[in-house]
N, C-alpha and C positions, 0 to 999 in steps of 0.2 A: 877957424884960427889955424895958421900954418906954423910948422916947427922946423922947416928945412930938413925934414927926415930923409929926403931923397936928393939933397943938393949934390950936383955933380953926377948923378946916376943917369944911365941911359937905358931905354927899354923899347919893347914892342908890345902894342896892345891889339889883340884880336877881338873883333866882334861888336865894335860900337855901331849901332844902327841909328838910334835917335836918342832924345834926351831921357827916355825911359829906360835905356839900357844900362845895366850895371857897368859894362865896359866904358860907357860914356862917362859915368860918374867917376870911375877909377881914373880916367884920363884927366878929368878936371882936377881931381885931388892930387894926382901925381904932378901936374903942372904947378899947383899951388905949393907943393913941397919941394920944388926946385928941380924936378926931373925934366929930361928932354927925351923924346920918344918918336917913333913913327906909328902910324895908325894903319890898320889893314883889315880888309874884309873882302868877301867874294864879289865878283862882278855883279851878280844879281842883287846882292844886298846893297851895293853901292848905288844902284839905280833906285832902290826902294827907300833908302834912308836919307839922312841929312848930315853925313859925316864931314862934308866940306865945312859946315859951320863950326864943328868941333875943331877941325884942323886949324881954322883961322883963330879961334878962341885960345888954343893952346900952342900956337906957333909951331905946328907939327906938319910933317909931310905925309901924304897918304900913298901907300904902295898897294895896289890891287893884287890879291892873291887868293886863289882857291886852296884852302888848307888841306885838301885831299890830294893835291898834285904836287909831286916832289919837285918838279922843275920850277913851279911857281914859289914853293917855299925856299928853294935855294936862291932864287932871284931876290926874294924878300929879305932874307938875312944878309945876303951880300950887299944889296943896296942900302939896308939899314946901317950896316957897319961903315959904309962909305959916307952916308949922310951924318951919322952920329960920331964918327971918328974912332971906331974901334968896337970890340965886343960889347954886347949889351949886359946890363946888370939885372934886368928883370924882364919877364915875359908874362902876359896875362892871356890865357886861353879861355875865351868866353863864347864858346860855339856849341850850338845844340839844335837838332832838328830831327823830327820823325815824320816821314811822309804818311805813315799809318795814322798817326794822330791828326794830322792836317786834313786827311781825307775821311776821317771818322771810321776807320777800319777797326773793328773790335779785336782785342788781344787773342781771342779764340779763333780768329779767322784772318791772321796776318797775311799780307802780301809780302813774300820773302824777298823779292827784288827791292821793294820799298824798304824793308827792314835792313838789307845790306847797305843801301844808300844812307839811311839814317845812322847806322852804326859807323860807317866810314866818316861821315861828317862830324858826328858827336863824340866819338871815342878814338878811332884809329888815327884820326887827324892829330890827336895829341901826341901819339907815338911818332908820327911823321914829323911833326914840329920838332920834337926832342932829338930824333935821330938826325935830322938835317942840321940842327944846331951843333950836335956832337961832332959830325963829320967836318963841319966848317970851323969848329972851335970858336962858335959865335957867342958864347956866354962866358962872361968873365968869372974868375975865381971868386967864390963866395956869392955868386949870383942867386937869384930866386926866381922860381917858376910857380905860378899859381893857376889852377883850373877850377872852374865853378861846377859844382855838382849838386845833388839833392838826396834827401833821405830815402827816397824810393829805391835807392841802390841797396838798402838794408830791410826796408819794410814795404809791405804791399799797399799800393794806392791804385786801385783798378783802372782809373781813367788815365793814369800816367803811361800805361800801355808799354810798348817796347823801349821807351826811353829809360825805363828802370834798368834794363840790361845794359844799355849804352852807358849809363852812369856808373854802374858796377865795374864795367870794363875800364872806363876812364880812371877810376880810383885805383885799380890794380896796376895800370900803367905808371901812375905816380909813384907807387911803392917800388915797382921793379926798376924803372929808370932812375928813381931817386937813389937807390943803392949805387948803381954804376956811376952816376954823375957826382955823387957825394965822394966816392973813392977817388975819382979822377980830378975834380976841380973844386970840391967843397960846395958845389951847387946844390941848393935845396929845392925839393919839389913837393908841393902840397896841394891838396884840394880843399875847397871851402864848401861845405854843405849848407846852403843858404835857406832861410825861410821862403815860403812861397812869396813871390814878389811880382808886382804889377808891371811886367815888361811885355814887349810885343810877343815874345816867344811864350812866356808863361800864361798869358791871357788866352792862348789858343787851346789850352787844356780844358776838356769838358768839365763843367761844374766848378770852375776855378774860383769864382766869386764866393760860392758857398764855402769852399775849402779854406780860402784865405781867412774868412770869418771864424771858421772852426779853429784854425791854427792860432788865431789871435786870442781866442778864449782859452786855449790849452796852454799857451806859453806864459810863464810867470812874468817875463819882461815884455811880452807882446812880440809881434813879428819884427824882425830886423828888416829895415828898409834898404833900398838900393844904396842910398847915401851911407848908411851904416856899414854895408858890405864894402863900399869903397874905402872907408876908413880902415877896415880890417885888412884889406888887401895892401894898403900902404904900410901897415906895420910888418907884414910878411915880406914886402919888398925892402924894408929898411934893415939896418944893421942890428937892430934891437932883437931880431929873432934868428940869429945865425945858427943856432943849434936845433932849430925846428925843421924836420924834414920827414918825408914819407908818411905824413899824417893826413887823415881826413878830419878836418876841423869843423865842428858844428857851430854854426853862426845863426842861431834860430831862436833866441830868446828863452832857451831852456826846453823847447818842444821835445827834443830827442831824448830827454831824461824823464819825461812825464809818462805816467800811467793814465791818470785822468785828473782833471782839475775841478775845483768846486763850482766854477761857472758852467762847465759841461754837465756836471751832476744836476745842477739847478735847472738847466735848460731841459733835460730829459725827464726831470721830476715834476714838470708842470702838468 
């Protein structure tokens, strides 16, 4: 059901790859709620994914951009403002990658060149997005920026590897830039710490299927789905959350507040 929560609002959505992507779900919901937006992803992701289908479905234009390159980001924001008719009201950063995870390199034997690449893509890109928008005055007053993160930034999940540090850095950027953007333009910046979700990226983590089952048993409300996360993003883009900023918001069915659940106790008591 749609409520016109984003009627008249303009945005940029990073990271939609295929129909399993949270960014894909957010784009669908934003369109349903009356928003217009551009879609963007890196050239390699454009070749791997199905973003053209999403663009047609949401009547959106695609602007290819590598979020680690300042020139690409400047082009992205400038062209988006031309297409949409002015500064944007919301931005979704849904970007994450670890070469060490992809190649099965253990945390105790990291390849540091790969670490730097993953850190740049997953975290520093968020600062680059915000800094570019800042310099171009590309986000309207009372705008909203959301980045997706994970609880491994606060707690240890061995197979999440160096992505844990990437997410911790990402969350710190949201707080630091959130202050400056709040003072300047009342723009709010938050991160959503989502349940483990069956996306293309998430499924690449070793032991993911077992862990998603564990999280389901641990969470009083069960795991939040990609569709659930899209709904939450929409509320943060809307005017209903104008005073929420610099927060890491857990969207995980209660997992982050649990010590142990009865289901887990029963499982290990067998």
